[in-house]
N, C-alpha and C positions, 0 to 999 in steps of 0.2 A: 773316362772310360777305362783307361789302363789301371787307374788307381781305385776303381770302384770295387772295393773288397766285398761289399754286400752282394753285388751282382755276380762276382766271381764265385762266391760261396753258394748262392742260390741257383744260378743259371750259367755255369761256365760255358756251355755251348752258345748261349745267347750272347754272352760277352765276347766270345771269339767271333761270332758273326758280326757284331757291331764294330769290332776292331778291323775285320776284313773290309767292311763297307767303308770305313773311314780311310783305310789304306788305299783302296781303289779310287776314292774321291780325290785324295791328295795326288795320286799318280795322274789322274785325268787333268787336274788343275795345273800340275807341273808341265804336262805336255802342251798346255795352251800358252805357256809363257812366251812372250815375244823374243826374237833372237837377240835383242839388245838388252836383255835382262842383266842386271849388274852381276859380274862374275862371283862376287862374295855371296850374294843371295843364292845364286844357282849352286854354288859349292855346298852351302848348308842344306839345300833341298835335296841334292843328289845323294848326300850322305845321311839323309833322314835326321838331320839335326834341327828338328822343328822348333824347339825352344829358342835356339840361336837365330833361326830364320825369323821367327816372330819378333824377337828382341831387335833384330836388324831393321825390320819393317817399322816397328813402333818408334825406334830412335830417330827415324827420319820423318815421323809424323804422317806416315802413310796409313791408309785404311786396310787392315788385314783381312777384312771380310770379302769373300768372293762376290763378284758382280752377278 
């Protein structure tokens, strides 16, 4: 989405809308995290370090897809 240069060139408003939707979805999922979520993962998510959060999840063999 962010790196979609073709979409940015042909439909910048559409790309912005997709990014906004993704951001809202991430915020909603983050709000659903249980209180005992590992502090390192919470740290990455609060700072929007999504690549680091995904790597943290995958390193532990967890399923990164939402339920």
